[in-house]
C-alpha positions as MATLAB code, in Angstrom:
seq = 'MNIRVFAVSACLGLMLFSCGAGKNNANDLAVNLPIDSHIDLSKVEDDKAPVTINPGRFTVETVTYRLPRVVQGTYAVSNFGKYVEDFKAIDYNGNEMPVTKTDENTWTIANAKALDKLTYYVNDTYDIESKGGIGGEQPFSPSGTNIEPENYVLNLHGFIGYFDTLKNNQYKLDVTAPADFVRTSALQNLASRTSEDGKLITTSYAASRYFDITDNPMMYGNLDVEEFQVGDIKIVLSVYSPNNVHTAASLKETVYKMMKAQKAYLGDINATTRYDIYLYLSEGKEDSPKGFGALEHHTSTVVVLPEVMDKDALAESMVDVVSHEFFHIVTPLSVHSEDVHYFDYNTPTFSKHLWMYEGVTEYFATLFQVDQGLVEKVDFYNKIMDKIQTSKRYNDAMSFTIMSENVLKDPYKKEYINVYQKGALIGMCIDILMREESNGNRGILSLMKELSNKYGKNKPFDDDKLIAEITTMTYPSVGEFLNTHVVGDLPINYNEFFEKVGLEIGETKLKANYIMMNNGPIVSGDGQKGTIFFTDAVLENSFWEEQGAQPNDVIKSINGTELTLMNANQVLQEVFMWKPGKDIEVVLDRNGEEIVIKTTTTQGYTTGEGLIEKDNATDAQVALRKAWLKG';
ca = [
      16.504  -68.261   17.402;
      14.160  -66.121   15.761;
      13.506  -63.695   12.830;
      12.518  -60.326   14.334;
      10.955  -58.501   11.333;
      11.620  -54.784   11.405;
       8.874  -52.973    9.292;
      10.149  -49.623    7.822;
       7.837  -49.607    4.713;
       6.090  -46.425    4.563;
       3.352  -47.794    2.363;
       2.826  -50.280    4.409;
      34.670  -76.241   24.762;
      35.070  -77.690   21.649;
      37.321  -80.855   21.328;
      40.463  -80.016   19.518;
      41.632  -82.249   16.854;
      44.538  -82.870   14.481;
      44.301  -81.015   11.003;
      46.391  -83.995    9.621;
      43.937  -86.738   10.683;
      43.431  -89.606    8.264;
      40.182  -90.655    6.366;
      37.128  -90.809    8.529;
      34.998  -93.827    9.116;
      31.357  -92.797    8.515;
      30.037  -95.683   10.646;
      32.219  -94.943   13.680;
      30.371  -91.893   15.031;
      32.209  -92.356   18.439;
      35.356  -91.318   16.713;
      33.674  -88.170   15.435;
      36.553  -86.942   13.337;
      36.012  -83.685   11.565;
      34.669  -83.014    8.190;
      36.948  -80.760    6.202;
      35.198  -77.915    4.605;
      36.586  -74.921    2.640;
      35.083  -71.670    1.468;
      37.447  -69.809   -0.917;
      36.612  -66.069   -1.189;
      39.671  -65.490   -3.280;
      38.098  -67.355   -6.201;
      34.748  -65.842   -6.378;
      33.278  -65.733   -9.990;
      30.205  -63.839  -10.756;
      29.213  -63.434   -7.118;
      29.627  -67.248   -6.636;
      31.938  -68.695   -4.053;
      33.532  -72.082   -4.467;
      33.075  -74.662   -1.559;
      34.793  -77.948   -1.104;
      33.581  -80.776    1.393;
      35.998  -83.556    2.273;
      33.826  -86.074    4.470;
      36.494  -88.717    4.896;
      36.256  -92.274    3.662;
      32.763  -93.753    3.568;
      32.249  -97.545    4.199;
      28.531  -97.451    2.990;
      27.215  -97.719   -0.621;
      25.306  -94.546   -0.847;
      25.319  -91.187    1.027;
      23.179  -88.298    0.965;
      24.300  -84.703    1.252;
      21.793  -81.902    1.987;
      21.826  -78.144    2.403;
      19.088  -76.931    4.829;
      15.417  -76.592    3.580;
      14.673  -74.682    6.796;
      16.854  -73.117    9.330;
      16.208  -72.635   13.141;
      14.461  -69.458   13.900;
      13.055  -68.651   10.398;
       9.660  -70.588   10.630;
       9.692  -70.534    6.652;
      11.010  -72.570    3.944;
      14.421  -71.274    2.556;
      15.753  -74.056    0.461;
      19.377  -73.145    0.396;
      20.075  -75.736   -2.011;
      18.595  -73.659   -4.855;
      21.677  -71.357   -4.620;
      24.120  -74.265   -5.333;
      25.441  -74.655   -8.737;
      27.987  -76.989  -10.688;
      27.601  -79.637   -7.836;
      30.290  -82.293   -8.335;
      31.318  -85.427   -6.588;
      35.097  -86.448   -7.081;
      36.622  -89.862   -6.544;
      40.068  -90.547   -5.180;
      41.383  -90.659   -8.696;
      40.116  -87.152   -9.438;
      37.274  -88.330  -11.729;
      33.810  -86.892  -11.511;
      31.235  -89.339  -10.187;
      27.447  -89.624  -10.916;
      25.225  -87.594   -8.693;
      21.462  -87.660   -8.413;
      19.653  -84.533   -7.310;
      16.674  -85.707   -5.505;
      15.021  -82.477   -4.650;
      16.145  -78.876   -4.396;
      18.323  -79.282   -1.296;
      19.470  -82.962   -1.608;
      22.119  -84.784   -3.644;
      22.678  -88.596   -3.530;
      26.001  -90.191   -4.443;
      26.319  -94.025   -5.183;
      29.426  -95.906   -4.859;
      30.057  -93.671   -1.897;
      33.249  -95.755   -0.784;
      35.026  -94.076   -3.762;
      34.003  -90.567   -3.002;
      36.939  -88.251   -2.010;
      35.177  -84.849   -1.942;
      32.454  -82.616   -3.001;
      32.761  -79.386   -4.854;
      30.280  -76.719   -5.857;
      29.579  -73.042   -6.174;
      27.206  -71.075   -4.032;
      25.355  -67.999   -5.303;
      24.486  -65.325   -2.782;
      20.799  -64.411   -1.951;
      21.041  -60.658   -1.546;
      21.230  -59.704   -5.109;
      18.467  -62.199   -6.044;
      15.971  -60.481   -3.756;
      15.347  -57.896   -6.367;
      14.449  -60.478   -9.075;
      11.964  -62.173   -6.900;
      14.490  -64.942   -5.948;
      15.192  -68.198   -7.584;
      11.748  -69.902   -7.923;
       9.921  -66.768   -6.644;
      11.165  -66.703   -3.139;
      14.364  -66.114   -1.187;
      15.576  -66.286    2.427;
      14.753  -63.515    4.605;
      17.792  -61.156    4.277;
      19.165  -61.683    7.859;
      19.235  -65.360    7.133;
      20.736  -64.962    3.585;
      24.188  -64.672    2.148;
      26.191  -61.803    0.426;
      28.972  -62.330   -1.747;
      30.480  -59.027   -2.966;
      34.014  -57.568   -3.333;
      33.600  -55.315   -0.275;
      31.460  -57.596    1.971;
      30.693  -61.211    2.646;
      27.775  -62.150    4.897;
      28.412  -65.836    5.696;
      25.497  -67.262    7.179;
      27.260  -70.602    6.935;
      23.870  -72.691    6.576;
      24.014  -71.172    3.027;
      27.471  -72.584    2.220;
      28.006  -75.898    4.175;
      25.696  -78.761    4.135;
      25.578  -82.065    5.994;
      25.565  -85.735    5.389;
      22.509  -87.426    6.858;
      24.567  -89.839    9.043;
      27.258  -87.423   10.015;
      25.391  -84.199   11.580;
      27.059  -84.931   14.807;
      30.656  -85.168   13.432;
      32.866  -82.169   13.896;
      33.538  -79.870   11.336;
      36.775  -78.092   10.310;
      36.092  -75.054    8.284;
      38.744  -73.116    6.337;
      37.891  -69.727    4.820;
      40.559  -68.280    2.341;
      40.089  -64.483    1.798;
      42.424  -61.518    0.862;
      44.797  -60.527    3.639;
      43.413  -57.101    3.989;
      39.937  -58.390    4.823;
      38.551  -57.695    8.339;
      36.910  -60.950    9.598;
      34.834  -61.712   12.554;
      33.305  -65.087   13.827;
      32.454  -66.508   17.216;
      33.510  -69.939   15.959;
      36.669  -71.327   17.572;
      39.677  -70.041   15.624;
      42.335  -72.895   15.409;
      44.901  -71.145   13.296;
      45.566  -68.840   10.370;
      48.153  -69.161    7.717;
      49.251  -66.625    5.052;
      50.088  -67.391    1.413;
      53.621  -67.224    0.231;
      53.039  -63.993   -1.537;
      51.190  -62.536    1.469;
      47.970  -61.746   -0.440;
      45.714  -64.356    1.160;
      45.028  -65.620    4.636;
      43.276  -68.961    5.320;
      41.692  -69.157    8.815;
      40.717  -72.544   10.330;
      37.685  -72.712   12.446;
      36.216  -75.563   14.641;
      32.804  -76.683   15.016;
      31.547  -79.384   17.327;
      28.734  -80.542   15.049;
      26.788  -79.420   12.214;
      24.330  -77.312   14.428;
      27.386  -75.113   15.291;
      28.081  -74.331   11.720;
      24.586  -73.110   11.235;
      24.542  -71.308   14.520;
      27.715  -69.175   14.163;
      27.588  -66.671   11.206;
      30.635  -64.860   10.126;
      31.272  -61.449    8.382;
      34.240  -60.749    6.157;
      35.445  -57.770    4.181;
      35.326  -54.025    4.650;
      34.053  -54.138    8.155;
      34.206  -51.749   11.056;
      34.460  -53.821   14.453;
      34.247  -52.713   18.173;
      34.751  -55.000   21.042;
      33.738  -54.180   24.557;
      32.728  -55.783   27.766;
      29.277  -55.546   29.383;
      29.738  -57.136   32.721;
      31.148  -60.604   32.164;
      29.954  -60.665   28.433;
      32.193  -59.662   25.574;
      30.269  -57.826   22.901;
      31.662  -57.894   19.391;
      29.885  -55.468   17.103;
      30.740  -55.801   13.448;
      29.257  -53.239   11.046;
      29.253  -52.917    7.219;
      28.172  -49.460    6.013;
      28.771  -49.351    2.135;
      28.989  -45.557    2.124;
      30.535  -45.200    5.548;
      27.391  -43.527    6.799;
      27.577  -45.498   10.187;
      30.343  -47.041   12.269;
      30.766  -49.433   14.978;
      32.166  -46.630   17.093;
      29.137  -44.391   16.554;
      26.739  -47.297   17.579;
      28.904  -48.546   20.584;
      27.334  -46.332   23.271;
      23.834  -47.404   22.318;
      24.672  -51.010   22.182;
      26.583  -50.779   25.514;
      23.735  -48.856   27.199;
      21.093  -51.374   25.952;
      23.119  -54.492   26.885;
      23.936  -53.066   30.354;
      20.251  -52.574   30.953;
      19.360  -55.992   29.662;
      21.872  -57.531   31.846;
      20.499  -55.682   34.793;
      16.971  -56.690   34.035;
      18.025  -60.423   33.587;
      19.749  -60.550   36.924;
      21.369  -63.891   37.469;
      20.602  -65.334   34.038;
      23.988  -65.766   32.489;
      23.913  -68.004   29.364;
      26.973  -66.651   27.336;
      30.315  -65.062   27.790;
      30.310  -63.607   24.264;
      27.684  -62.091   22.041;
      28.283  -61.110   18.452;
      26.217  -58.634   16.600;
      26.560  -58.428   12.710;
      24.965  -55.309   11.232;
      24.728  -55.171    7.562;
      23.424  -51.623    6.376;
      21.576  -51.894    2.998;
      22.116  -48.932    0.752;
      18.796  -49.285   -0.947;
      19.981  -50.230   -4.551;
      18.129  -52.716   -6.711;
      20.452  -55.567   -5.710;
      20.511  -54.549   -1.992;
      18.768  -56.797    0.678;
      15.296  -55.639    1.411;
      14.205  -57.838    4.417;
      14.939  -55.602    7.294;
      15.157  -57.232   10.696;
      17.348  -59.904   12.426;
      18.003  -63.633   12.591;
      18.748  -64.903   16.086;
      21.449  -67.402   16.938;
      22.116  -68.682   20.267;
      25.072  -66.190   21.050;
      24.749  -63.878   17.919;
      22.488  -62.024   15.662;
      22.637  -60.945   12.076;
      20.818  -57.542   11.501;
      19.810  -55.925    8.169;
      18.751  -52.324    8.341;
      18.612  -49.346    5.935;
      21.848  -47.380    5.659;
      19.778  -44.181    5.117;
      18.703  -44.173    8.713;
      20.101  -41.314   10.659;
      22.023  -41.955   13.780;
      19.056  -41.557   16.220;
      16.675  -43.637   14.154;
      19.426  -46.456   13.679;
      19.932  -46.397   17.503;
      16.280  -46.705   18.127;
      15.972  -49.547   15.882;
      19.055  -51.349   17.141;
      17.457  -51.281   20.650;
      14.202  -52.682   19.480;
      15.605  -55.279   17.174;
      18.828  -56.379   18.908;
      17.420  -56.502   22.412;
      14.787  -58.989   21.186;
      17.534  -61.166   19.797;
      19.639  -60.943   22.831;
      16.613  -61.996   25.219;
      16.817  -65.299   23.150;
      19.560  -66.359   25.569;
      16.675  -67.112   27.894;
      14.547  -68.944   25.492;
      15.290  -71.116   23.330;
      19.057  -71.149   24.494;
      18.020  -72.114   28.032;
      14.427  -73.243   27.692;
      13.455  -75.191   24.554;
      11.492  -78.239   23.387;
      12.921  -81.421   21.693;
      11.792  -79.949   18.280;
      14.469  -77.311   18.782;
      16.939  -79.457   20.475;
      16.694  -82.064   17.698;
      16.102  -79.879   14.882;
      15.598  -81.449   11.355;
      16.735  -79.087    8.696;
      14.935  -81.006    5.862;
      11.750  -82.015    7.494;
      11.492  -80.039   10.710;
       8.738  -80.197   13.307;
       7.747  -77.093   15.290;
       7.053  -76.628   19.004;
       3.528  -75.565   20.126;
       5.054  -72.654   22.151;
       6.045  -69.836   19.813;
       3.987  -67.863   22.256;
       6.972  -68.241   24.658;
      10.005  -68.369   22.293;
       9.004  -65.272   20.270;
       6.134  -63.705   22.268;
       7.790  -63.618   25.730;
      10.989  -62.673   24.151;
       9.407  -59.782   22.395;
       7.670  -58.858   25.661;
      10.901  -58.892   27.626;
      12.414  -56.559   24.857;
       9.501  -54.140   25.359;
       9.223  -54.249   29.124;
      12.922  -54.003   29.993;
      13.106  -50.553   28.242;
      10.491  -48.981   30.875;
      11.805  -51.257   33.693;
      15.397  -49.853   33.311;
      14.295  -46.278   32.454;
      15.275  -46.291   28.650;
      11.830  -45.164   27.659;
       8.994  -43.339   29.541;
       5.724  -45.190   30.649;
       3.706  -43.551   27.933;
       6.193  -44.819   25.378;
       5.699  -48.301   26.827;
       1.898  -47.919   26.923;
       1.862  -46.754   23.306;
       3.872  -49.874   22.189;
       1.509  -52.151   24.068;
      -1.494  -50.446   22.353;
       0.068  -50.773   18.965;
       0.541  -54.467   19.606;
      -3.169  -54.879   20.410;
      -4.238  -52.912   17.322;
      -1.895  -54.792   15.073;
      -2.793  -58.188   16.339;
      -6.425  -57.621   15.403;
      -5.328  -57.727   11.826;
      -4.658  -61.392   12.201;
      -6.979  -64.200   13.345;
      -7.713  -63.403   16.985;
      -9.707  -66.726   17.331;
      -6.975  -68.998   16.389;
      -5.270  -71.445   18.843;
      -1.716  -70.164   19.175;
      -0.394  -73.780   19.989;
      -2.068  -75.138   16.898;
      -0.618  -72.194   14.675;
       2.883  -72.704   16.192;
       2.908  -76.459   15.574;
       1.725  -75.828   11.975;
       3.589  -72.569   11.124;
       4.836  -73.810    7.521;
       1.312  -74.694    6.445;
      -1.735  -72.713    5.366;
      -3.634  -71.093    6.889;
      -1.330  -70.820    9.685;
       1.938  -69.481    8.185;
       0.382  -66.198    7.350;
      -0.536  -65.780   11.078;
       3.171  -66.278   12.271;
       3.955  -62.525   12.411;
       1.385  -62.301   15.212;
       3.838  -63.962   17.595;
       5.436  -60.516   17.889;
       2.046  -58.779   18.670;
      -0.345  -61.314   20.420;
       2.538  -63.437   21.498;
       4.053  -60.532   23.488;
       0.534  -59.536   24.940;
       0.237  -63.181   26.156;
       3.489  -62.673   27.972;
       2.033  -59.450   29.431;
      -1.024  -61.032   30.688;
       0.884  -63.880   32.423;
       3.076  -61.242   33.957;
       0.203  -59.346   35.363;
      -1.436  -62.478   36.613;
       1.571  -63.721   38.275;
       2.200  -60.193   39.848;
      -1.421  -60.228   41.122;
      -1.174  -63.645   42.736;
       2.174  -63.042   44.326;
       1.465  -59.520   45.720;
       3.922  -58.181   43.154;
       6.946  -60.470   44.002;
       6.725  -62.855   40.964;
       6.484  -62.237   37.241;
       7.030  -63.983   34.009;
      10.709  -63.385   34.299;
      10.903  -65.367   37.533;
       8.987  -67.985   35.791;
      11.580  -68.185   32.931;
      14.487  -68.196   35.447;
      12.817  -71.259   37.046;
      12.383  -72.997   33.918;
      15.854  -72.201   32.917;
      17.129  -73.760   36.147;
      15.049  -76.960   35.498;
      16.001  -77.507   31.993;
      18.980  -75.535   30.554;
      20.523  -75.553   27.116;
      21.113  -79.189   27.208;
      17.950  -80.573   28.438;
      14.881  -80.116   26.393;
      11.267  -80.130   27.685;
       8.330  -82.348   26.629;
       6.055  -79.962   24.307;
       2.927  -81.392   25.417;
       3.726  -81.152   29.185;
       4.812  -77.539   29.329;
       1.439  -75.966   30.067;
       0.893  -78.217   32.958;
       4.425  -77.726   34.299;
       3.842  -73.957   34.110;
       0.660  -74.239   35.806;
       2.343  -76.165   38.704;
       5.015  -73.823   38.905;
       2.860  -70.847   39.132;
      -0.951  -70.572   39.844;
      -4.218  -72.129   38.702;
      -5.203  -68.641   37.002;
      -2.108  -68.800   34.910;
      -3.033  -72.487   33.713;
      -6.486  -71.342   33.160;
      -5.490  -68.377   30.972;
      -3.127  -70.522   28.858;
      -5.724  -73.203   28.313;
      -8.353  -70.703   27.467;
      -6.533  -68.127   25.288;
      -3.311  -69.899   24.162;
      -4.254  -73.691   23.582;
      -7.878  -72.499   23.205;
      -9.171  -69.948   20.784;
     -11.003  -67.496   22.884;
      -9.836  -63.950   22.310;
      -8.216  -62.187   25.134;
     -10.214  -59.185   26.817;
      -7.149  -56.874   27.519;
      -9.309  -54.651   29.587;
      -9.416  -57.170   32.390;
      -5.722  -57.255   32.796;
      -5.355  -53.387   32.433;
      -7.953  -53.027   35.178;
      -5.825  -54.950   37.524;
      -3.087  -52.291   37.048;
      -5.204  -49.220   36.907;
      -5.124  -48.650   33.204;
      -7.910  -48.126   30.603;
      -8.166  -47.755   26.908;
      -9.369  -44.544   25.753;
      -9.071  -41.414   23.443;
      -5.649  -39.779   23.967;
      -2.863  -37.696   22.498;
      -0.371  -39.690   20.538;
       2.964  -39.164   18.785;
       2.623  -39.178   15.057;
       5.146  -40.294   12.542;
       5.667  -38.112    9.435;
       4.317  -40.716    7.068;
       2.435  -43.382    9.179;
      -0.408  -42.597   11.585;
      -2.766  -44.846   13.585;
      -1.154  -47.937   11.885;
      -1.954  -46.469    8.299;
      -0.149  -44.298    5.840;
      -1.179  -40.525    5.345;
      -0.321  -40.897    1.648;
      -1.755  -42.688   -1.345;
      -0.788  -43.132   -5.000;
      -2.265  -42.509   -8.205;
      -1.597  -45.211  -10.619;
      -2.595  -43.734  -13.874;
      -0.796  -40.370  -13.044;
       2.230  -42.121  -11.275;
       1.960  -39.484   -8.242;
       1.894  -39.763   -4.517;
      -0.420  -37.522   -2.766;
      -1.596  -36.631    0.948;
      -4.845  -38.231    2.076;
      -7.420  -36.523    4.337;
      -5.418  -37.932    7.193;
      -2.669  -35.175    6.838;
      -4.991  -32.769    8.546;
      -4.941  -35.053   11.595;
      -1.099  -34.908   11.830;
      -0.107  -31.668   13.725;
       3.219  -31.382   12.115;
       1.771  -31.453    8.588;
      -1.186  -29.340    9.473;
       1.013  -26.557   10.890;
       3.081  -26.704    7.741;
      -0.037  -25.944    5.737;
      -0.261  -29.434    3.798;
      -3.728  -30.139    2.402;
      -5.438  -33.293    1.147;
      -4.691  -34.167   -2.269;
      -1.451  -32.259   -2.373;
       0.877  -34.143   -4.895;
       4.329  -34.589   -3.295;
       6.631  -33.809   -6.062;
       9.897  -34.072   -4.366;
      11.381  -34.673   -0.892;
      14.929  -33.130   -0.032;
      15.742  -32.911   -3.735;
      14.589  -36.385   -4.691;
      11.628  -36.540   -7.170;
       8.926  -38.695   -5.728;
       7.417  -41.272   -8.133;
       5.592  -44.683   -7.728;
       8.807  -46.422   -8.815;
      10.970  -44.976   -6.022;
       8.190  -44.323   -3.389;
       8.992  -47.185   -1.181;
      12.565  -46.086   -0.905;
      12.016  -42.324   -0.647;
       9.122  -42.755    1.923;
      11.119  -45.071    4.023;
      13.418  -42.198    4.698;
      10.446  -40.059    5.708;
       9.283  -42.884    7.996;
      12.535  -42.609    9.876;
      12.638  -38.823   10.041;
      13.184  -37.497   13.650;
      12.503  -34.135   15.212;
      15.288  -31.733   14.380;
      15.930  -32.810   10.789;
      16.008  -30.021    8.051;
      13.785  -30.841    5.226;
      12.391  -29.389    1.925;
       9.206  -30.796    0.436;
       7.758  -29.553   -2.777;
       4.103  -30.007   -3.223;
       1.816  -29.500   -6.372;
      -1.554  -28.102   -5.335;
      -3.848  -27.858   -8.323;
      -0.838  -26.654  -10.425;
       0.569  -24.289   -7.892;
       3.838  -25.191   -6.437;
       4.145  -25.097   -2.562;
       7.550  -25.447   -1.040;
       7.768  -26.525    2.660;
      11.191  -25.731    4.048;
      11.460  -26.278    7.741;
      13.044  -28.258   10.633;
      11.056  -31.068   11.788;
       9.268  -31.020   15.146;
       7.257  -33.948   16.888;
       3.911  -34.128   15.539;
       0.796  -35.363   17.333;
      -2.638  -36.926   16.532;
      -5.516  -38.140   18.589;
      -6.445  -41.845   18.693;
      -7.096  -44.941   20.924;
      -4.479  -45.273   23.643;
      -3.633  -46.813   26.980;
      -4.006  -44.360   29.751;
      -3.785  -44.351   33.693;
      -6.960  -44.080   35.422;
      -7.360  -41.116   37.545;
      -9.437  -43.108   40.225;
      -7.023  -45.999   40.224;
      -6.800  -47.597   43.708;
      -3.637  -47.760   45.784;
      -3.635  -51.583   45.186;
      -3.912  -51.063   41.547;
      -1.176  -48.407   41.565;
       1.068  -50.753   43.592;
       0.476  -53.632   41.075;
       1.232  -51.439   38.362;
       4.502  -50.432   39.882;
       5.573  -53.971   40.470;
       4.720  -54.886   36.879;
       6.536  -52.041   35.283;
       9.551  -51.762   37.669;
       9.907  -55.337   39.026;
];
């Protein structure tokens, strides 16, 4: 799993069990009877949902109950216990028992033999984001929770916790909600029952262990759902668009085309028969989620993107974001370390190999698009060049394995985002090396297939032995590269790898965004005047230059919305997502004179450093390039 951050800031099997089973024996793990849990969405108060946990009868004196401090794939502290209120332990006589809260996520109950159940309320995280979160931080939106009359994002790790000794027990989860709610979940649906008045439906789900609770999000409420087949995989696309701007039907073709191309690219890798995509579109209000991107689960992903995106921009973002998440069926679903396999939600340890989990996954999500003809070569080259330039903003002389292993600590945690830049470039370099060594016949995808066959989802690898195993499975040059540039801290000379495939870095014509260009904005702000104005860079953007925009022009309004420092992020996000063919009206103030630009957008260009094909590339270089880009 992973969080794939999507930046749009312009300024910037299961065993069945009986529901009537008796009390559990906490010391008899072989019995593995279910822990009964219940989320009641019909009794939400002030955006807080009541939760009941019935663990069964304990035979020990003291028990500890936790909500996750960290969830898999986030590589950051979330402290979901912060959002729990009115926590109570109830004995078999209905009396409240003493509870000790030992930290933000942990409650200890003495005299546990008398414990019947736990009750508490869960506050959602989405509307807290605008307030800086409880304690000044909050989970990244795709890992968070939403409790609103129209929509419920049920990342279950935010609602359901675990007892230290019972993480491997089965769970039975009941969710009660109004009968007219649409509901989607990949968890096994045991049964549904309707209340006598027909207003409520309680759905019972099964989870084989606590991991499956955290690994299977749900979405309830006013949803739009499409189900369709891509080969032998059932795709369930659930969309919440608060203003009905987008629908699952409008995105279906994009997702189908993308998934079909991914399946073709992966070939015989087939790790799941169902994949769920939960898309929450944020309407940009103060209490709307602002962390755009996705959280990967083994066979699903939760995506948060701006609702204001037009159809083409949303489709492009879905391809970039969701394709990355889907490729995680390779790693960590099929290839992962012991840190992932035996994940500790309270005091986790992390694998040294984020370059593979996130970097190689991101590389696949970039490469498959050119491999399957979804984008042109020049677009692929531009993405690679953008990753090189962006990676240089981070510490290029830092061991990736050390950073990965210490990702929650300073100074490493601020370097994490580089896994999507330099991590992907590491994958590219290994791919080119393997193509070169094998006369084009083997690449990093074939390596991942071999690792999948050796391990699979139920057998973790030894973190300290992976580099040596990869070297044995591939070539000495691959091992030397990994030890020098991944374990070691020597920066990569990408020109050496581009030379092998007849490419070079040079000045070229590049597509320009309407607000960002060469990794920087073409606008700035005046804090004293409260205005936003074009910088000198506007003259290097062919679209704005053709419209007559000038440096220091103050942007008064965009499409009828006044632009201020207060709303700049939201309004300029919309500009960031403009595509050619959009009708626009921009009002400028040039030294007191009002200038109106009313036109239809066309593709703008600029000049900058790019990746280009060499005119004098040899036949061998061209052949290797073809093998690299087209498998």
